[in-house]
N, C-alpha and C positions, 0 to 999 in steps of 0.2 A: 944851176937849176936843172938842166937836162941830165946831168950825171946823178943827181939825187933821185930824180924820177926813174932813171934807168936802174939804179940800185934797189929802190923800193919795189919796182916791178919784178926784178930778178929774185929778190928775197921772197916775195909772195908766191911766185911760181914754184920755187924750191920747196916751200912749205907744203903747198897744195899737191905737189907731185909725189910726196912721200907716201908709200903704200900703207894701207890700214890693215896689216896682217893680223888675223886673229888666230891665236893658238889655243890648244886644249891639251890639258894634262889630266890623265886619267889611267888608273891601273885597276882593272876590274877582272874578276873571275866569275863566269856564269851569272852576269848581270843582265836583267831584262831591259829591253829597249825603253820601256816606259820609265826607267830609273836613270838612263844615260841622258836623255834630253834635258831634264832639269839641270843636270851638271853643266851641259853645253851652254844652256841659257845663262847660268850663274857666271861662267868664265868669259863668255863672248858677248852676251846680250841678244843673241839671236833666239827667236822663238820658233818652235816647230809645231805644226798642227798635223793632226791624223784623224781618220774617220773612226768613230765609235771606239770599239775595243780591238782595233787592228793591232796595236802595239802589244796588247796582253796575249795575243795569239802567236806572237813572233818568238823565235828561239832566243835563248840567253846567249850573250856575247862575252867572250873572254879577249881582252886586249890590254896592251901595255903601251901607252902613249905619253911621251914627255915632251912638251912644248911643240906638238905637231900642228901644222897649219890646219885650219878647220876643214878645207876641201879634202886634204889627205885623211884627216880623222874620219870624216864621214864615209870615205872609200873603205877604210879599215873596218867600220861598223857594219857596212852593208855588203861586204865581200862574201862570196859564196864559199862554204866550207868544202 
């Protein structure tokens, strides 16, 4: 009985310890930020909010990302030219 309990506990810990990595795939040339974030939402489920027309005033972004982790993808989007 103790061995069964130990096995169940170990299995449940292994399942919960698995990272939930979210990746994004997007190839874009001169795409405005307001069109990038709906793609991120569709691929990862994360929602981004911004003030008013802040995204409309931003520069267009060119990037090529294939299965890039979300954090790295956001760094690519917001990097300074």
